[in-house]
C-alpha positions in Angstrom: 142.5 123.9 -46.2 145.2 122.9 -44.2 146.2 126.0 -42.3 144.1 129.7 -42.2 145.5 132.1 -45.1 144.5 135.5 -42.6 144.2 138.2 -45.6 145.4 137.2 -49.0 147.8 140.1 -51.0 149.3 140.4 -53.9 152.4 142.1 -55.2 152.1 144.5 -56.9 154.5 142.7 -59.7 151.9 139.6 -59.2 148.8 141.9 -59.7 149.8 143.5 -62.7 150.8 140.2 -65.0 147.2 139.0 -63.8 145.8 142.0 -65.4 147.9 141.2 -68.3 147.6 137.2 -69.4 144.6 135.5 -67.6 146.4 132.9 -68.0 149.2 133.6 -66.1 146.3 134.3 -62.8 145.2 131.3 -63.4 148.6 129.9 -62.8 148.3 131.9 -59.4 144.9 130.7 -58.5 146.1 126.9 -58.7 148.8 127.6 -56.8 147.5 129.4 -53.9 145.3 125.9 -53.7 148.1 123.5 -54.2 149.5 125.8 -51.2 146.3 125.4 -49.0 146.4 121.9 -49.7 149.7 121.7 -48.4 151.6 120.9 -51.7 154.3 122.9 -51.5 155.8 123.4 -54.9 159.2 123.6 -56.4 160.9 123.8 -52.9 163.9 121.3 -51.6 163.1 118.5 -49.3 164.7 120.2 -46.5 161.9 123.2 -47.5 159.4 120.8 -47.6 159.7 119.4 -44.2 160.0 123.0 -42.0 156.8 123.5 -43.9 155.4 120.1 -42.6 156.9 121.2 -39.2 155.5 124.6 -39.3 151.8 123.3 -39.5 152.6 122.2 -36.4 154.5 124.6 -34.7 153.0 127.6 -36.2 155.9 129.0 -38.3 156.3 130.4 -41.4 155.1 128.5 -44.6 156.3 129.4 -47.8 155.8 127.6 -51.0 157.5 128.5 -54.5 155.4 127.3 -57.8 157.2 127.6 -61.4 155.6 126.8 -64.8 157.3 127.5 -68.4 156.4 130.7 -69.5 155.5 132.2 -66.6 157.5 134.0 -63.9 158.2 131.8 -60.4 156.0 132.8 -57.4 156.4 132.7 -53.8 153.5 132.1 -51.1 154.2 133.2 -48.0 152.0 132.4 -45.3 152.9 134.4 -42.0 153.7 132.4 -38.6 150.6 134.1 -36.8 148.6 133.2 -39.8 147.8 136.4 -40.6 148.3 137.2 -43.7 149.6 135.3 -46.9 151.1 137.1 -49.5 151.7 136.1 -53.1 
């Protein structure tokens, strides 16, 4: 892990889809793993650079992940590292 996550939480939409679709749940887990390793997913270069800088400055970290057949998910770690929301 490149940073602390704080409390891990999911939106109701993510929770509902995970319960219906085990493959989506796996996608979410893999995406979270990527987020924690500093792989910012499907973002532009400027946003990826902002995340890299945030590791040093303590700003918010935002990642996005897409896969065929699944809704796009966003993972956001708060600037104070108190929570990460999927």
